[in-house]
N, C-alpha and C positions, 0 to 999 in steps of 0.2 A: 306749684309747678316744678320747683327745684327738687322737692322731695320725690316727685314722680320720676325725674331724670335719674336721681340717685338710685331709686329702687330698680329702675330698668337696667341701669349699669350693673348694679349688684346681681340682678337676675342673670345677665349675660355671663358674668364671672362665675356664677354658680354652675350654669350649664356647661361652660368650658371646662371647669374643674371636674364636673361629673363625667364629661366626655373623656377627658384625659385619664380619669380614674378607671373608666370602663375599658379603655384601650390598654392601659397598663395591666389591668387585672386579666384581660383576655390573653395578653402576651405571657403573663406569669403562669396562668393556667395551662396555656399551650405548651410552654417549656417544661412545666412540671410533669405533664403527661408523657414527655419524651425521656424521662430518666432511665427507663428500662427498654427504650426502643433501640434496636440495632440499626445502624446506618447513620447518615448525616443528620445533624440537628437542623430543624427548619424553623421558619418564622411565619406568622400569619401573612397571607396574601402572596409573599415573595418566595415561599418555600425554602429550598436549599441554595438559592442564588448566591448568597454571601459566601458560604463555605466553598462553593464551586469556584467562584471568582478568586478567592484567596489561594486556591490550590490549582488554578488553571494550568500553570506551567508544568505541574507534576500530576496531572489528572489521572494518568494511567496507574501510577504508583499509589495515589490516593484511593483508587478503586481496589487495588490489591489489598490494602490495609483492611478495608471493610469486607471484601469478599473472602478474606482468610478467616474472618470471624463468622460469617454467614454466607452460604452458597448463593443466596439471593438477596439483593439490596434494592430498596425502593428509594428514589430520589425525586421528591415533589418539586416541580418548577411552576412558574406563574401560569402557564397555559397548558401544561401537560404533566404527566408523571412518567419518569423513566424507571423501568425495572431492569436492573443489571443481573445477569445470570452467569454462573461459572460451573454449574453442575451439568455433566454430559447428558443426564437424563432429561433435564429441562431444555438443553440445547437441541437434542434430537426431536423433542416435542415441537419446538418452534420451527426448526429448519426442515423437518420431514413429516412427522406424524400429523400435525395440524397446519401444514404449510400454507394452505389457502387463507388461513386466518391471520397470517403474519406477512403481509406484503411490505414493500418499501414504504408505502403509505404516503398520504398527502403531506404530512409534516416534513418528512425527510425530502420528498420531492420538491417542496417549495423552497427549502433551504439550498438545495444543490442544483436546482433547475438552471440558474444563470450560468453555471459552468458545464454541467453534464447534460442539460436539456432532457430529452426523452430517450437517452441512450440506454444500453442494456443494463447498466448499473443503477439507473435511476428510473426504471419503468417497471410496470406490472402488467398482468393480464396478457391480452392478445399481442400487444405491442412488444412486450418482452419475449413472448414465445416465438414470434416471427424472427426477431433479431437473433435469438439463441439458436434457432434451427439453422439459419444461414451460417452463423459463425461456427457452430459445431460441425457442419459439413466441411467447412474450410479447414478447421483444425485437424480433422480426421484424414486430410489429404496427404498421401505419401509425397507428392510433389512439393507441398509446402514444407513438410518435415525435412526433406533433403535440401531444399533451398535455404531453409532456416539454419541448418547445420553449417552450410557454406558461409552464410552471412555472419553468423555468430563467431565462427572461427576468424573470419576476415577482420572483424572489429576488435576481437580479443588481441589479434596480432598488432593492430594499430595502437591499442592501449599499451601493449608490451614495448613497442618501440619508444613511446613517450616515457615509460618507466625506465627503460635502458638509458635514455639520454639524461634523465633526472639523476640516475645513480652515478653516471660519469661526472656530472657537474655538482653532485652532492646538494641538489636542490630540494627544498621543501615543496611538497605537493598536497593538494586536497583530493584524496582518493574518492570521496563522495561526489565531488564535482566531475571528476574524470569518468566515474562509473555512470553518472547521470547522462553525460554526453554519449558514452558508448551505447547505453540502452536506448536513448532517444534516436540516435542514428540507426540502430538496429531495427527498432519497431517501425520507423518510417520506411526503411528499405523492405522489410518483410511484409508489413501490413499494408503499405500504400505505394510501394514501388518508387519511393522518392529518396534521393541522395541529398542530405542537407549539410553534411560535412562539419558538424560541430566538434568532432574529434580530430580535426586536422592538426598538424604539428603546432601551428601558431595559436590554437585554441581560440577561435574567433568568438566574439560575444554573440549570444543568441537571445534576442528579445522575447521570442516565444517561450523559451524555457523559463526565463525570469518572470514573465507575466503569468505563466501557468502556476509557478510556485506561490506567487503572491495571491492569486485568486484562490488557490487551495487553502491557504492559511486563513483568509478572510471568511470563506464560507464555513469553515470549521468553527470559527468564533461565533457564528450565528447561533449555534446550538445552545449557548449559554448567555447570549447577549439579548435581553428582552427589548432593547431599543433599536435593533438593526433595521426593522421595517421603517421606523421613524427617520433614521439616518439615510435610508435608501430613498424615502419620499423627498427629503430635502437635498439629497445628493451631497452629503457632507461626510467627513471623516473616512473611516475604512470603506464605506460603501462607495464613496467617490473614487477612491483608489481602485476598488474592484471594477468599476465601470471602465476605467482606463485600461486595466489589465485585460478585461474581456474584449475590448476593441482590438488589442494587439493579437490576442488568441484567435479571434474571428478572421482577421486579415490573413493569418497563416493558414488556417484550416480551409477557408473558402478558396484561397489560391491553389491549395493542394487538390481540392475537389475539381475545380475548373480545369486544372492541368490534366488530371486523370481522365476526365470526360473527353477532353480534346484528343488525348492519346488513344483512347478507345475508339473514338469516331474515325481517327486517321487509320488505325489498324484495320477497322472494318472496311474502309473504303479502298484500302490498298491490298487487302488479303481476303478473298471471298470465303475461305474456309475458317477464318478467324483464329488461325493457329498462333498468330503473333500477339493476340490479346492476353494481357497478364491476368493471372488468377489470384491476385492478392485479395485481402479482405475487403478493402474499399472497392475494388473492381466488381466484386460480387454484388455489393449493394448498389453500385452505379448501374449495373445491368438490370437489377431488380427495379430500380427507379424508372427505367424506360417503359415499364408496364404501367399504363394509366391506373390500373386497379390497386397498385401497390401503395399509393398515397405517400411515396417517399419524395420529399422535396430536398433542396440543397440544405435546408436547416436540419432535416433528418440525417443527411449524410454528414453534416458538421458534427452532430451529436455522436454518430458512430465513430468518427475520427477521434474525438476527444476522449471517449470512453476507452478506446483501445490504446490510446497514448498513455493514459493514467495506469492502465493494466500492464502494458508492456514496458513502460519506462520506469516509473516511480517505484513500483513494487519490487521489481528485480534489482534496481540500483541500490535501494535502501537495504535489501537483504544482503547483497554483496558487501556493502559498507560495514554492516554489523558483523558479517562473517570475518572480514579482515581484522576488525577490532577484537573479536573473540580469539582469533588466532594469535594476535599480539599479546593478549592477556593470558593465554594458555599455551606456553611454549611446547608442552608435551604433545598437544594436539598438532601443532605445526610440524613437529618431527615425525609423528605418525603419518601425517599426510604426505610429507616429503618421502618417507620410506615407501609408501604405497605407490606414489607416482614414479619413483625411480625403478621399482620392480616392474611396474606397468610398462615403462619405456623399454626396458631390457627385453621383456616378454614379447612386446609388439615387434621389436626389431627382429627377434628370432622368427616369429610367425611370418613376417614379411620378407625374411631372408635378406636383410640389409644390415650394413655395419653402421654403428652409431658414429656420427661425425665427431672428430676430436675438436675441443675448443679450449680457449684460454680466457679466463675472466678479464684479463687486461686487454683483450683484443675484441672490441665490439663486433667486428665483422664475423669472426668465427662463433662468437656467442649467439648472434642473431641466426646464423645458419643452423646451429644445433637446436635453437628454440623453434625455428621453422620446421625442422625435421620432426621434432616432438609433436608439434601442432598437427602435422599431417597424419599422425597416428590416431588423432581424436575424431572419431565418427560417432554417429548416433548409437551404434551397437557397441563399440569398444568402450564408450563412456559408462556403459552398464556394468563393466567389470570393476569400477572404482567404488566399492561398497562403503569404505570409510569416508570418502569424500561425500557421497550421498548422505551418509548418516550425519556428517558435520553440518551440511547445509540444512538438513531437517532439524537438527538440534538448534541451529541459529533461528530458524523459523518458529520453533517452540517458544523460545525466550523473547525473540524480537520479531513477532509476526508483522508482515508488511501492512496489514490492516488491523490495528490494535483493538478496535471495537466496531461493531456493526449493528446499527439500530434497525428495528423492524416496527411497522405500525401494527395496531391491533384493531381488527374489524369488529369483532364481537367479544363480549365478556367471556373469559375462559379461566380455567384452573390448571396451573402447571403441575407436573407430576409430584413436586414436593409440597403441594397444597397451597401455594401462593396464588391469590386471586388477582387477575389483571383485568382492567376495564377497557372497554371499547373507546378508541380515541387516544389512548396512551401509547407508549412506546416500550418495546422489550429489546434490550441490547445484550447480545452475547459478547463476551470480552476475551478474545484470544490472548491478549497480553497478560491478563490476570490468570486465565486458565492454565497457562504454561508455568505459572509460579505457585500453583496451589498444591500443597502436600497431599490433600485428599484426592488429587488427580494423578500425581506423579511420584509420591513417596517423599521421605524426609530429605532427599537430595534434589528436590524440585528446582531450587534456585541455582544449582550447579550446572556448568556447561560440560556435559558428558556425552559425546557422540556414541560411545559404546553402549548406551542404553538402548540404541536402536538396532544393535547387532546381536545375532544368535548364531554361534558357530561360524562367525565371519560373514554371515549373510544378513542383509537388511530386512527388518521386520516392521511392517506398517502398524500403526495404532488406529483405533477407531476415529473416523473423521469428525465425530461428535466430541471427541476428547482432544484431538489435535486438529484445531479448527482454522489453521492458517490459510487453507484453500476453501473455506466454507464447507458445506455438506448438503445433502439432499438435492432437490431439483436445481438449485442454484450453484452447485459445486463448480469450482473454477474450471472453465474449458481450457485455459492456457497452462494448466499445471505442468504437463509434460514439457511444453515449450519453455516454460520458466526454468525448470530443472535443467533442460538441455543447455540453455544459454549460461546459467550460473555455473554448471560443472565444466563447460567448455572454457570459460574465462578463468575459473579458479584453478583448474588443472594446470594451466600455463603459468599463472601467477605464483602458485604455491610451489611449483617445481623449480622455477628459476629466480624467484625473488624472496628476500626477507624484508619485512616491514617493521619500521621502528616509529612508535608514536612520539611526536614532538613533546618534550617535557612540559608538564603543566597545561597541556592542551585540554580544554574541557570537552568531554564527550557526554552529551545529553540529547534526548529527543526534543523535537519541537512539536507543538500541538497543531496537527493538521490531519487530514483523513489518512495519510500515509505516514508511517513511523520513520521519518527521516531525522538526521542529526542536525541540531540547531546551528552548530558552529562548524559543520563539516567534519572531515577526518584528516587532520594535518599529519603527514608522515614524511619520513625519508625512506628510501629504498636502497638495498644493496643486492648485487647479483650473487647467486649461489651456484656452486659447481654441480 
């Protein structure tokens, strides 16, 4: 009997040893096959999870390294495979030629649904088309354009007064935080008719903005965290924090929706012609929701609000932040901008037959009066004269696109123009951050900040939207592109004309991993007034 026990025990050991040997052999063979494979090295079952996690904080630059060697890179993951593309021909195929085969997809939708719901950036098919049709009608409105110009100027002026005060006191400020406040106030005023006042002089704390940032970071982590569904089920860790953030976000958005509904009803009851009803984006959707056939609930309106907040606040503010950083790192660009803005100021004064107000840098009142006069010259049409400013904004977007990568689902097996095979159920991601840094797209100076690359004989020249992908391309091309340029040029014309920015010594400037390319530590600067 003892001998039988021993033989059984020995048998288990043999089987375990054989199993370990098989596992190690399969891992060895798997790794051996990858010696000549371009792209991240993978492991059985878990794919490239280990390498991605090790490089998570520098994910965009990690992709730059691989995409500079190969225009297409495959990254296997436990439940899907990501195919990253940087070749304009492949991008055009995905975003336009075979558009119907590359929707947002169920995988992306499931990751982002808790934050963006079924909004325009997280939906496909008929739901997406209806939202886009309504939004495109609104963005084409001259009334909205004119109103936006006034609002953008108003908040740029509020920001300027804060900067003026900081320059007098020699205070350190976080430009990214201030720009986030400015764009949040602006989008809520333009998009939803709401005045929330985060850019007030005392800079009040805003729970919604903090919760929105936290939620954005956590849903981005889901793309490489295979345990997020488990954490969500048990409501622990990052997913528990996400729940708390979403609660704050929902309180803000639903209160905004209920307020607009009440205002619309009041306007209708007191004004038969409806002339007092606002025509902002939210109001359009509220009016649509009154049609029983629209199927638009308060939850649908909540999704509309959050999608346009992320479009109008985060993308614009992060681009403005990177622009200020690039100007500080490239003094020659700052001087060219200043020269263009000074010449513009003088020409506008001549055209309008007014004298430029004298001012003294040591006198805040006269400085503010001159700044206000300059701002009055800035209109939708006159901003079009600032070609170098437009080029500098575009060059910022080339190197620091607000959306650094954009994944798409795959409905059916397909072959990309470069011969890469992609499988149904996987993901294809075009990578604006990498594309802007590829020499095969932009030449040997691709990594350099050179606004002049966009100018020919002093006039701005567009590039193909499948090469310069900051605003996407094809049927999903950004509806708010002109509005974004309008706000950015309005603010930057004032800031670059009247202020110099100085980065705090040793302040770290790096992006943080979220859907929008914001700065992890903000942008800490001091400012001085300029004549």
